[in-house]
Structures are given as structure tokens and as C-alpha cells.
C-alpha atoms as an extended CHARMM CRD file, in Angstrom:
* protein
*
       257  EXT
         1         1  MET       CA              0.0000000000        0.0000000000        0.0000000000  PROA      1               0.0000000000
         2         2  LYS       CA              2.7880000000        2.3690000000        0.9600000000  PROA      2               0.0000000000
         3         3  LYS       CA              4.5300000000        1.6060000000       -2.3560000000  PROA      3               0.0000000000
         4         4  SER       CA              1.3520000000        2.4150000000       -4.3200000000  PROA      4               0.0000000000
         5         5  ILE       CA              0.9810000000        5.7640000000       -2.5590000000  PROA      5               0.0000000000
         6         6  THR       CA              4.6230000000        6.6070000000       -3.3380000000  PROA      6               0.0000000000
         7         7  ILE       CA              4.1030000000        5.8120000000       -7.0270000000  PROA      7               0.0000000000
         8         8  ILE       CA              0.9560000000        7.9600000000       -7.1740000000  PROA      8               0.0000000000
         9         9  ILE       CA              2.6710000000       10.9070000000       -5.4500000000  PROA      9               0.0000000000
        10        10  THR       CA              5.6760000000       10.6260000000       -7.7800000000  PROA      10              0.0000000000
        11        11  PHE       CA              3.3800000000       10.5220000000      -10.8230000000  PROA      11              0.0000000000
        12        12  LEU       CA              1.4320000000       13.5750000000       -9.6440000000  PROA      12              0.0000000000
        13        13  PHE       CA              4.6660000000       15.4730000000       -8.9620000000  PROA      13              0.0000000000
        14        14  PHE       CA              6.0090000000       14.9510000000      -12.4700000000  PROA      14              0.0000000000
        15        15  THR       CA              2.5980000000       15.6810000000      -13.9950000000  PROA      15              0.0000000000
        16        16  PHE       CA              2.3890000000       18.9350000000      -12.0420000000  PROA      16              0.0000000000
        17        17  SER       CA              5.9650000000       19.8820000000      -12.9260000000  PROA      17              0.0000000000
        18        18  PHE       CA              5.3500000000       19.2860000000      -16.6170000000  PROA      18              0.0000000000
        19        19  ALA       CA              2.1520000000       21.3380000000      -16.4710000000  PROA      19              0.0000000000
        20        20  GLN       CA              4.1230000000       24.2810000000      -15.1210000000  PROA      20              0.0000000000
        21        21  ASN       CA              6.4050000000       24.2490000000      -18.1860000000  PROA      21              0.0000000000
        22        22  ASN       CA              5.1250000000       25.1420000000      -21.6210000000  PROA      22              0.0000000000
        23        23  PHE       CA              8.3990000000       24.1440000000      -23.2550000000  PROA      23              0.0000000000
        24        24  GLY       CA              9.7260000000       20.7920000000      -24.3840000000  PROA      24              0.0000000000
        25        25  ASN       CA             12.8320000000       19.4380000000      -26.0760000000  PROA      25              0.0000000000
        26        26  PRO       CA             15.3470000000       21.4930000000      -28.1160000000  PROA      26              0.0000000000
        27        27  GLU       CA             14.1260000000       22.1700000000      -31.6460000000  PROA      27              0.0000000000
        28        28  VAL       CA             17.5320000000       20.9900000000      -32.9480000000  PROA      28              0.0000000000
        29        29  ASP       CA             20.1600000000       18.6160000000      -31.5600000000  PROA      29              0.0000000000
        30        30  PRO       CA             22.4850000000       20.9040000000      -29.4990000000  PROA      30              0.0000000000
        31        31  ILE       CA             25.5040000000       18.7030000000      -30.2920000000  PROA      31              0.0000000000
        32        32  HSD       CA             24.8020000000       18.0590000000      -33.9640000000  PROA      32              0.0000000000
        33        33  ILE       CA             24.2310000000       21.7680000000      -34.6940000000  PROA      33              0.0000000000
        34        34  GLN       CA             27.8040000000       22.4620000000      -33.5180000000  PROA      34              0.0000000000
        35        35  LYS       CA             29.4900000000       20.1310000000      -36.0050000000  PROA      35              0.0000000000
        36        36  THR       CA             30.2240000000       22.9400000000      -38.4640000000  PROA      36              0.0000000000
        37        37  TYR       CA             30.1950000000       26.7130000000      -38.2120000000  PROA      37              0.0000000000
        38        38  THR       CA             27.9660000000       26.8430000000      -41.3020000000  PROA      38              0.0000000000
        39        39  ASP       CA             25.2790000000       24.7320000000      -39.6130000000  PROA      39              0.0000000000
        40        40  TRP       CA             25.3370000000       26.8310000000      -36.4590000000  PROA      40              0.0000000000
        41        41  SER       CA             25.3670000000       30.1570000000      -38.3160000000  PROA      41              0.0000000000
        42        42  ALA       CA             22.3830000000       29.1900000000      -40.4970000000  PROA      42              0.0000000000
        43        43  TYR       CA             20.4020000000       28.0990000000      -37.4410000000  PROA      43              0.0000000000
        44        44  GLN       CA             21.3470000000       31.0910000000      -35.3180000000  PROA      44              0.0000000000
        45        45  SER       CA             20.4830000000       33.6960000000      -37.9740000000  PROA      45              0.0000000000
        46        46  LYS       CA             16.9500000000       32.3400000000      -38.3930000000  PROA      46              0.0000000000
        47        47  ASN       CA             16.0250000000       31.0880000000      -34.9410000000  PROA      47              0.0000000000
        48        48  ILE       CA             17.9010000000       33.0210000000      -32.2630000000  PROA      48              0.0000000000
        49        49  MET       CA             16.7280000000       36.6160000000      -31.7810000000  PROA      49              0.0000000000
        50        50  LEU       CA             18.3150000000       37.8320000000      -28.5700000000  PROA      50              0.0000000000
        51        51  SER       CA             16.7550000000       41.2940000000      -28.8370000000  PROA      51              0.0000000000
        52        52  ARG       CA             13.2030000000       39.9660000000      -28.5930000000  PROA      52              0.0000000000
        53        53  ASP       CA             11.3270000000       38.9880000000      -25.4320000000  PROA      53              0.0000000000
        54        54  PHE       CA             12.0250000000       35.4260000000      -24.3550000000  PROA      54              0.0000000000
        55        55  VAL       CA             12.1550000000       33.1490000000      -21.3130000000  PROA      55              0.0000000000
        56        56  ALA       CA             15.8120000000       32.4680000000      -20.4880000000  PROA      56              0.0000000000
        57        57  LEU       CA             16.8460000000       29.0760000000      -19.1020000000  PROA      57              0.0000000000
        58        58  ASP       CA             20.1980000000       27.9340000000      -17.7270000000  PROA      58              0.0000000000
        59        59  PRO       CA             21.7080000000       24.4890000000      -18.5660000000  PROA      59              0.0000000000
        60        60  ASN       CA             19.5310000000       22.9290000000      -15.8320000000  PROA      60              0.0000000000
        61        61  SER       CA             16.3270000000       24.4040000000      -17.3140000000  PROA      61              0.0000000000
        62        62  LYS       CA             16.0740000000       26.8740000000      -14.4390000000  PROA      62              0.0000000000
        63        63  GLU       CA             14.6430000000       30.2530000000      -15.4180000000  PROA      63              0.0000000000
        64        64  ILE       CA             17.1460000000       33.1080000000      -15.1360000000  PROA      64              0.0000000000
        65        65  SER       CA             17.0270000000       36.7920000000      -16.0240000000  PROA      65              0.0000000000
        66        66  LYS       CA             17.6180000000       37.8760000000      -19.6010000000  PROA      66              0.0000000000
        67        67  GLU       CA             20.5760000000       39.9500000000      -18.4200000000  PROA      67              0.0000000000
        68        68  SER       CA             22.2240000000       36.9060000000      -16.7880000000  PROA      68              0.0000000000
        69        69  PHE       CA             21.5510000000       34.8180000000      -19.8880000000  PROA      69              0.0000000000
        70        70  LEU       CA             23.2070000000       37.3630000000      -22.1910000000  PROA      70              0.0000000000
        71        71  ASN       CA             26.1170000000       37.8180000000      -19.8060000000  PROA      71              0.0000000000
        72        72  LEU       CA             26.7700000000       34.0520000000      -19.8400000000  PROA      72              0.0000000000
        73        73  LEU       CA             26.6810000000       34.0150000000      -23.6340000000  PROA      73              0.0000000000
        74        74  ALA       CA             29.1500000000       36.8860000000      -23.7890000000  PROA      74              0.0000000000
        75        75  ASN       CA             31.6530000000       35.4800000000      -21.3060000000  PROA      75              0.0000000000
        76        76  ARG       CA             31.2540000000       31.7350000000      -20.9400000000  PROA      76              0.0000000000
        77        77  ASN       CA             31.1830000000       28.5470000000      -22.9920000000  PROA      77              0.0000000000
        78        78  TYR       CA             27.5070000000       28.2160000000      -23.9170000000  PROA      78              0.0000000000
        79        79  ILE       CA             25.3790000000       27.9550000000      -27.0290000000  PROA      79              0.0000000000
        80        80  PRO       CA             21.7040000000       29.1190000000      -27.0810000000  PROA      80              0.0000000000
        81        81  ILE       CA             19.0470000000       26.7840000000      -28.4620000000  PROA      81              0.0000000000
        82        82  ARG       CA             15.3270000000       27.4270000000      -28.7850000000  PROA      82              0.0000000000
        83        83  LEU       CA             13.0130000000       24.8920000000      -27.1510000000  PROA      83              0.0000000000
        84        84  LYS       CA              9.7990000000       23.5610000000      -28.6440000000  PROA      84              0.0000000000
        85        85  SER       CA              6.8400000000       25.1850000000      -26.8990000000  PROA      85              0.0000000000
        86        86  GLU       CA              3.0910000000       24.8370000000      -26.5220000000  PROA      86              0.0000000000
        87        87  ASP       CA              2.4960000000       28.5740000000      -26.8920000000  PROA      87              0.0000000000
        88        88  SER       CA              3.8910000000       31.5540000000      -28.7870000000  PROA      88              0.0000000000
        89        89  THR       CA              6.4790000000       32.3020000000      -26.0990000000  PROA      89              0.0000000000
        90        90  TYR       CA             10.1400000000       31.8820000000      -27.0450000000  PROA      90              0.0000000000
        91        91  TYR       CA             12.2070000000       29.7070000000      -24.6960000000  PROA      91              0.0000000000
        92        92  TYR       CA             15.9960000000       29.7930000000      -25.0760000000  PROA      92              0.0000000000
        93        93  LYS       CA             18.1760000000       27.3750000000      -23.1400000000  PROA      93              0.0000000000
        94        94  LEU       CA             21.9450000000       27.3200000000      -22.6750000000  PROA      94              0.0000000000
        95        95  PHE       CA             23.9160000000       24.2140000000      -23.6960000000  PROA      95              0.0000000000
        96        96  LEU       CA             27.6530000000       23.6470000000      -23.3230000000  PROA      96              0.0000000000
        97        97  ILE       CA             29.7980000000       24.1770000000      -26.3890000000  PROA      97              0.0000000000
        98        98  GLN       CA             31.5540000000       20.9180000000      -27.2260000000  PROA      98              0.0000000000
        99        99  GLN       CA             35.3490000000       20.7800000000      -26.9960000000  PROA      99              0.0000000000
       100       100  ASN       CA             35.6760000000       19.6290000000      -30.6070000000  PROA      100             0.0000000000
       101       101  SER       CA             33.4050000000       22.3530000000      -31.9940000000  PROA      101             0.0000000000
       102       102  ASP       CA             34.7340000000       24.9190000000      -34.4630000000  PROA      102             0.0000000000
       103       103  THR       CA             36.3620000000       27.6910000000      -32.3970000000  PROA      103             0.0000000000
       104       104  SER       CA             34.5750000000       30.2450000000      -34.5800000000  PROA      104             0.0000000000
       105       105  ILE       CA             31.2830000000       29.1890000000      -33.0010000000  PROA      105             0.0000000000
       106       106  LYS       CA             32.3440000000       30.2410000000      -29.4940000000  PROA      106             0.0000000000
       107       107  ALA       CA             33.9360000000       33.4590000000      -30.7550000000  PROA      107             0.0000000000
       108       108  THR       CA             30.7860000000       34.3890000000      -32.6570000000  PROA      108             0.0000000000
       109       109  ILE       CA             28.4770000000       33.5760000000      -29.7530000000  PROA      109             0.0000000000
       110       110  ASN       CA             30.6080000000       35.6110000000      -27.3420000000  PROA      110             0.0000000000
       111       111  GLN       CA             30.4410000000       38.6020000000      -29.7060000000  PROA      111             0.0000000000
       112       112  ILE       CA             26.6990000000       38.2300000000      -30.3050000000  PROA      112             0.0000000000
       113       113  GLY       CA             26.1450000000       37.9100000000      -26.5640000000  PROA      113             0.0000000000
       114       114  PHE       CA             28.2870000000       40.9890000000      -25.8840000000  PROA      114             0.0000000000
       115       115  ASP       CA             26.3900000000       43.0930000000      -28.4450000000  PROA      115             0.0000000000
       116       116  ALA       CA             22.9980000000       41.8680000000      -27.2150000000  PROA      116             0.0000000000
       117       117  HSD       CA             23.9380000000       42.5830000000      -23.5740000000  PROA      117             0.0000000000
       118       118  LYS       CA             25.1080000000       46.0740000000      -24.4950000000  PROA      118             0.0000000000
       119       119  ASN       CA             21.8580000000       46.7580000000      -26.3700000000  PROA      119             0.0000000000
       120       120  PHE       CA             19.8000000000       45.3700000000      -23.4950000000  PROA      120             0.0000000000
       121       121  GLU       CA             21.4830000000       47.7700000000      -21.0590000000  PROA      121             0.0000000000
       122       122  MET       CA             20.4340000000       50.7220000000      -23.2510000000  PROA      122             0.0000000000
       123       123  GLU       CA             16.7560000000       49.7620000000      -23.0610000000  PROA      123             0.0000000000
       124       124  GLY       CA             14.8520000000       51.7990000000      -20.5110000000  PROA      124             0.0000000000
       125       125  THR       CA             17.2450000000       54.7590000000      -20.7670000000  PROA      125             0.0000000000
       126       126  GLN       CA             16.6730000000       58.1820000000      -22.3180000000  PROA      126             0.0000000000
       127       127  PHE       CA             17.7230000000       58.4580000000      -25.9660000000  PROA      127             0.0000000000
       128       128  PRO       CA             20.6550000000       60.9210000000      -26.2010000000  PROA      128             0.0000000000
       129       129  LYS       CA             19.6770000000       64.4840000000      -27.0660000000  PROA      129             0.0000000000
       130       130  PHE       CA             20.0560000000       65.6180000000      -30.6580000000  PROA      130             0.0000000000
       131       131  SER       CA             18.8710000000       68.2820000000      -33.0830000000  PROA      131             0.0000000000
       132       132  PHE       CA             19.6780000000       67.7920000000      -36.7750000000  PROA      132             0.0000000000
       133       133  LYS       CA             18.2280000000       68.4850000000      -40.2030000000  PROA      133             0.0000000000
       134       134  ASP       CA             17.2340000000       65.7320000000      -42.6090000000  PROA      134             0.0000000000
       135       135  LEU       CA             17.9340000000       65.7060000000      -46.3630000000  PROA      135             0.0000000000
       136       136  ASN       CA             14.8240000000       67.8290000000      -46.9650000000  PROA      136             0.0000000000
       137       137  GLY       CA             15.8710000000       70.4990000000      -44.4750000000  PROA      137             0.0000000000
       138       138  ASN       CA             13.3690000000       69.4870000000      -41.7970000000  PROA      138             0.0000000000
       139       139  LEU       CA             14.4980000000       69.8330000000      -38.1880000000  PROA      139             0.0000000000
       140       140  VAL       CA             14.4590000000       66.5320000000      -36.3000000000  PROA      140             0.0000000000
       141       141  SER       CA             15.0320000000       66.7150000000      -32.5380000000  PROA      141             0.0000000000
       142       142  ASN       CA             13.9950000000       65.2180000000      -29.2340000000  PROA      142             0.0000000000
       143       143  GLU       CA             11.5100000000       68.0660000000      -28.8270000000  PROA      143             0.0000000000
       144       144  SER       CA              9.9370000000       67.7050000000      -32.2680000000  PROA      144             0.0000000000
       145       145  MET       CA              9.4500000000       63.9590000000      -31.6850000000  PROA      145             0.0000000000
       146       146  LYS       CA              7.9130000000       64.2350000000      -28.2290000000  PROA      146             0.0000000000
       147       147  GLY       CA              4.6760000000       62.3000000000      -27.7920000000  PROA      147             0.0000000000
       148       148  LYS       CA              5.3780000000       59.9470000000      -30.7180000000  PROA      148             0.0000000000
       149       149  ILE       CA              6.7800000000       56.4520000000      -31.1550000000  PROA      149             0.0000000000
       150       150  ILE       CA             10.0550000000       56.7940000000      -33.0620000000  PROA      150             0.0000000000
       151       151  VAL       CA             11.6500000000       54.0950000000      -35.1910000000  PROA      151             0.0000000000
       152       152  ILE       CA             15.3210000000       54.8210000000      -35.9280000000  PROA      152             0.0000000000
       153       153  LYS       CA             17.5170000000       52.9600000000      -38.4120000000  PROA      153             0.0000000000
       154       154  CYS       CA             21.2870000000       53.4620000000      -38.1390000000  PROA      154             0.0000000000
       155       155  TRP       CA             23.2330000000       52.6240000000      -41.2910000000  PROA      155             0.0000000000
       156       156  TYR       CA             25.7280000000       53.6670000000      -43.9690000000  PROA      156             0.0000000000
       157       157  ILE       CA             25.9330000000       53.2670000000      -47.7450000000  PROA      157             0.0000000000
       158       158  HSD       CA             28.5620000000       50.5140000000      -47.8590000000  PROA      158             0.0000000000
       159       159  CYS       CA             26.8540000000       48.3340000000      -45.2270000000  PROA      159             0.0000000000
       160       160  THR       CA             25.4880000000       45.3820000000      -47.2210000000  PROA      160             0.0000000000
       161       161  PRO       CA             23.0600000000       44.0960000000      -44.5300000000  PROA      161             0.0000000000
       162       162  CYS       CA             21.7820000000       47.6680000000      -44.0610000000  PROA      162             0.0000000000
       163       163  ILE       CA             20.8970000000       47.9990000000      -47.7370000000  PROA      163             0.0000000000
       164       164  LYS       CA             19.5910000000       44.4550000000      -48.1020000000  PROA      164             0.0000000000
       165       165  GLU       CA             16.7530000000       45.1770000000      -45.6620000000  PROA      165             0.0000000000
       166       166  PHE       CA             15.5980000000       48.3560000000      -47.4740000000  PROA      166             0.0000000000
       167       167  PRO       CA             12.5870000000       46.6330000000      -49.1430000000  PROA      167             0.0000000000
       168       168  GLN       CA             11.4750000000       45.2210000000      -45.7890000000  PROA      168             0.0000000000
       169       169  VAL       CA             11.7960000000       48.4290000000      -43.7680000000  PROA      169             0.0000000000
       170       170  ASN       CA             10.1030000000       50.3760000000      -46.5830000000  PROA      170             0.0000000000
       171       171  LYS       CA              7.1850000000       47.9610000000      -46.4520000000  PROA      171             0.0000000000
       172       172  LEU       CA              7.0530000000       48.3030000000      -42.6700000000  PROA      172             0.0000000000
       173       173  ALA       CA              6.9470000000       52.1050000000      -42.8910000000  PROA      173             0.0000000000
       174       174  ASP       CA              4.1500000000       51.8400000000      -45.4520000000  PROA      174             0.0000000000
       175       175  GLU       CA              2.1290000000       49.5940000000      -43.1340000000  PROA      175             0.0000000000
       176       176  TYR       CA              2.1880000000       52.2920000000      -40.4500000000  PROA      176             0.0000000000
       177       177  LYS       CA              1.7680000000       55.3050000000      -42.7530000000  PROA      177             0.0000000000
       178       178  ASP       CA             -1.6770000000       56.1050000000      -41.3140000000  PROA      178             0.0000000000
       179       179  ARG       CA             -0.3590000000       56.1530000000      -37.7590000000  PROA      179             0.0000000000
       180       180  LYS       CA              0.4660000000       59.8230000000      -37.2020000000  PROA      180             0.0000000000
       181       181  ASP       CA              1.9460000000       58.9440000000      -33.8090000000  PROA      181             0.0000000000
       182       182  ILE       CA              4.7020000000       56.7800000000      -35.3420000000  PROA      182             0.0000000000
       183       183  LEU       CA              7.6950000000       58.3540000000      -37.1130000000  PROA      183             0.0000000000
       184       184  PHE       CA             10.4510000000       56.6260000000      -39.0940000000  PROA      184             0.0000000000
       185       185  ILE       CA             13.8430000000       58.3320000000      -39.2480000000  PROA      185             0.0000000000
       186       186  SER       CA             17.3190000000       57.1090000000      -40.1430000000  PROA      186             0.0000000000
       187       187  LEU       CA             20.7830000000       58.1830000000      -39.1090000000  PROA      187             0.0000000000
       188       188  ALA       CA             23.3550000000       57.7140000000      -41.8640000000  PROA      188             0.0000000000
       189       189  GLU       CA             27.1410000000       58.0680000000      -41.6270000000  PROA      189             0.0000000000
       190       190  ASP       CA             27.4630000000       59.4670000000      -45.1420000000  PROA      190             0.0000000000
       191       191  ALA       CA             27.5530000000       63.0150000000      -46.4910000000  PROA      191             0.0000000000
       192       192  ARG       CA             24.4360000000       64.7240000000      -47.8460000000  PROA      192             0.0000000000
       193       193  GLU       CA             25.3880000000       64.6540000000      -51.5570000000  PROA      193             0.0000000000
       194       194  LYS       CA             26.4660000000       61.0090000000      -51.5030000000  PROA      194             0.0000000000
       195       195  LEU       CA             23.2050000000       60.0400000000      -49.8640000000  PROA      195             0.0000000000
       196       196  LYS       CA             21.1180000000       61.9400000000      -52.3970000000  PROA      196             0.0000000000
       197       197  VAL       CA             22.8040000000       60.1360000000      -55.2850000000  PROA      197             0.0000000000
       198       198  PHE       CA             22.5290000000       56.7520000000      -53.5950000000  PROA      198             0.0000000000
       199       199  LEU       CA             18.8980000000       57.1310000000      -52.4780000000  PROA      199             0.0000000000
       200       200  ALA       CA             17.8340000000       58.2480000000      -55.9560000000  PROA      200             0.0000000000
       201       201  LYS       CA             18.5090000000       54.6620000000      -57.0380000000  PROA      201             0.0000000000
       202       202  ARG       CA             17.5730000000       52.9010000000      -53.7780000000  PROA      202             0.0000000000
       203       203  PRO       CA             14.8300000000       54.8750000000      -52.0070000000  PROA      203             0.0000000000
       204       204  LEU       CA             14.3620000000       54.6490000000      -48.2530000000  PROA      204             0.0000000000
       205       205  ALA       CA             10.9240000000       55.4940000000      -46.8320000000  PROA      205             0.0000000000
       206       206  TYR       CA             12.4840000000       57.0790000000      -43.7430000000  PROA      206             0.0000000000
       207       207  SER       CA             13.4550000000       60.6470000000      -43.0180000000  PROA      207             0.0000000000
       208       208  VAL       CA             17.2380000000       60.5060000000      -43.6330000000  PROA      208             0.0000000000
       209       209  ILE       CA             19.7160000000       62.5140000000      -41.5610000000  PROA      209             0.0000000000
       210       210  PRO       CA             23.2710000000       62.7350000000      -43.0160000000  PROA      210             0.0000000000
       211       211  ASN       CA             26.7150000000       63.0170000000      -41.3730000000  PROA      211             0.0000000000
       212       212  MET       CA             25.7950000000       61.0140000000      -38.2710000000  PROA      212             0.0000000000
       213       213  LYS       CA             29.0340000000       59.0260000000      -37.9070000000  PROA      213             0.0000000000
       214       214  VAL       CA             30.3660000000       60.9390000000      -34.8960000000  PROA      214             0.0000000000
       215       215  TYR       CA             26.9850000000       60.9690000000      -33.1620000000  PROA      215             0.0000000000
       216       216  MET       CA             26.4860000000       57.2260000000      -33.6540000000  PROA      216             0.0000000000
       217       217  ASN       CA             30.0450000000       56.4430000000      -32.5210000000  PROA      217             0.0000000000
       218       218  GLU       CA             30.1880000000       58.7450000000      -29.5110000000  PROA      218             0.0000000000
       219       219  SER       CA             26.6300000000       59.3000000000      -28.2890000000  PROA      219             0.0000000000
       220       220  LEU       CA             25.1620000000       55.9000000000      -29.2230000000  PROA      220             0.0000000000
       221       221  GLN       CA             28.4670000000       53.9640000000      -29.0970000000  PROA      221             0.0000000000
       222       222  LEU       CA             27.4080000000       51.6930000000      -31.9400000000  PROA      222             0.0000000000
       223       223  ASN       CA             29.7970000000       49.0610000000      -33.2710000000  PROA      223             0.0000000000
       224       224  SER       CA             27.4590000000       47.0300000000      -35.5030000000  PROA      224             0.0000000000
       225       225  PHE       CA             25.1230000000       47.9490000000      -38.3490000000  PROA      225             0.0000000000
       226       226  PRO       CA             22.2950000000       48.0270000000      -39.0040000000  PROA      226             0.0000000000
       227       227  THR       CA             21.0250000000       48.8910000000      -35.5500000000  PROA      227             0.0000000000
       228       228  HSD       CA             17.4000000000       49.8520000000      -34.9770000000  PROA      228             0.0000000000
       229       229  PHE       CA             15.9350000000       51.7630000000      -32.0510000000  PROA      229             0.0000000000
       230       230  ILE       CA             12.3100000000       52.0280000000      -30.9640000000  PROA      230             0.0000000000
       231       231  LEU       CA             11.5970000000       54.9820000000      -28.6780000000  PROA      231             0.0000000000
       232       232  ASN       CA              8.3700000000       55.2180000000      -26.7200000000  PROA      232             0.0000000000
       233       233  LYS       CA              6.3280000000       58.4040000000      -26.4890000000  PROA      233             0.0000000000
       234       234  GLU       CA              8.3990000000       59.6300000000      -23.5390000000  PROA      234             0.0000000000
       235       235  GLY       CA             11.6360000000       59.4090000000      -25.5310000000  PROA      235             0.0000000000
       236       236  ILE       CA             12.7830000000       56.3040000000      -23.6450000000  PROA      236             0.0000000000
       237       237  ILE       CA             14.5280000000       53.5230000000      -25.5640000000  PROA      237             0.0000000000
       238       238  ALA       CA             12.0470000000       50.6520000000      -25.6280000000  PROA      238             0.0000000000
       239       239  LYS       CA             14.0890000000       48.3230000000      -27.8330000000  PROA      239             0.0000000000
       240       240  VAL       CA             17.5110000000       48.1270000000      -29.5050000000  PROA      240             0.0000000000
       241       241  LEU       CA             17.4760000000       45.6610000000      -32.4020000000  PROA      241             0.0000000000
       242       242  PRO       CA             20.0200000000       44.2570000000      -34.8870000000  PROA      242             0.0000000000
       243       243  ASN       CA             17.7660000000       43.4040000000      -37.8240000000  PROA      243             0.0000000000
       244       244  PHE       CA             14.4080000000       43.8530000000      -39.5030000000  PROA      244             0.0000000000
       245       245  GLU       CA             12.9450000000       40.5660000000      -38.2360000000  PROA      245             0.0000000000
       246       246  SER       CA             13.3540000000       41.6680000000      -34.6140000000  PROA      246             0.0000000000
       247       247  LEU       CA             12.1630000000       45.1960000000      -35.4370000000  PROA      247             0.0000000000
       248       248  GLU       CA              8.9000000000       44.0490000000      -36.9880000000  PROA      248             0.0000000000
       249       249  VAL       CA              7.9190000000       42.0190000000      -33.9130000000  PROA      249             0.0000000000
       250       250  ALA       CA              8.9220000000       44.7190000000      -31.4130000000  PROA      250             0.0000000000
       251       251  LEU       CA              7.1680000000       47.5600000000      -33.2600000000  PROA      251             0.0000000000
       252       252  GLU       CA              3.9240000000       45.6260000000      -33.4460000000  PROA      252             0.0000000000
       253       253  LYS       CA              4.0460000000       45.2060000000      -29.6690000000  PROA      253             0.0000000000
       254       254  GLU       CA              4.9860000000       48.8430000000      -28.9650000000  PROA      254             0.0000000000
       255       255  SER       CA              2.3130000000       50.1830000000      -31.3420000000  PROA      255             0.0000000000
       256       256  LYS       CA             -0.4080000000       48.4590000000      -29.2920000000  PROA      256             0.0000000000
       257       257  LEU       CA              0.6410000000       49.9100000000      -25.9410000000  PROA      257             0.0000000000
């Protein structure tokens, strides 16, 4: 009788524990995905978005803060893998990098983790003050943007990933064109005349501000491009994002607040 009760209690414990977790197994084999840098890079670029909201899990499946998760990626020997889930929530878990894995995998993860941690620390802070004129001579400043959601794209002409996402960000701007409380601006490193020639062939549906290299380097301390910012209506940085895919998800969320 005592044995039967023990079995029932054990069964109920595991059933309860499973019910508390909406995540399951890794969506890819954590060891197999490390066999080549090409395999890992292809998976990471499509499935790991560290700028988005997600539930962070340590190697023992214990929930930790996003900040701790990113710090471990930046400084330790872990690889992030998304877990299968029963809902729309993203669950990322840390797995050890294998000793025989390509050393480029660890180096890349450390850099991605460092950049993501740096961006995360900027969220919730006031966007640095500025007052500049765009290519059409319009003044763009913290004051003129007050009370609006601001989407900012930081880029330069010779940045291939920056240009590659032009069609996507243009489409995004078009989708929100009737929202008078959402503005799209871009900060470009390049000089006014160079930008005018370039944008005549490859239009960008953002207000473009030239000669922003010093501002982006010193005030924003950017070291990777493109970088996107979403500012809330109080001028606070809501999100810092490395690509269009992350931007689209974050803007949809911010636009509904």
C-alpha cells in the first residue's frame, strides 16, 4: 500500500511539474548543430533573436534573467538553443559548447552575446539628445518627436546588410503610414550629396539625416550595423534591435501599448 501511494505521489509530482512548463525538447540537436560553423550560423540567424522577449533558461532548465543569460553568452562557454513550446512564447536554453566544436562558433556567440547585452542595457534609458536636419531640411530633434513612437535605423551606404533590408523596412513604414503617432527616421554616416545620389537609385521610406558618424560612434556607441531603435512616447529607448525581423515584432508590440 505504501509503495502504491509513493508511485501515485511521484506521478502527480512529475505531472504537475510538466504542467508548469510550456516548453519541451530542443528544436535541434544541441551537439549536432555544432558540427560545423555553417550549420550553427544558419540556425542562429533564423532562430535566435536575442533582442526579442524570451524566457531564459540555464543548462539545468532553471529560469534566469535575460541579463544573466546574455552575460553568460558573452563570457562563458555556452550555445543558445530554442526549445519547442506549446504557446507563442520563445524559450531559449543554454547548452555547453563541445570541446571539438569549431572555435569560430564560441567566438561568434561571445560577440553576439556581448552586443545583445550592451543593447539590453540601453533599453529603458533616455535616448541621447540631438537636433539635426534631414535631407529635406526638416528639423528633427527630441523636442519635435515628443509624444510619438520613433523608429530609428542606423546605417551607412557601404553596409550590405543595411541595404539588403531596405525593401522590408520600406514595407514596414508603409504599413504604419496612417499612424500619425509613429515616425520613421534614419541616421546615416554618409555626407548629404552622396546620400542623395545613392537614395535616388535605392529609395528609403524614412526621413534621412546625413553626417551622423560621430553621433552614432560617440553618443550611441554603436559598433554594428544596421542597428534599430524604438523609442516610446516619452523618448525612452524601448528596444535596440540588430535586424528587420526583430524590429517588426517589437514595433507591433509597442504600437499596441
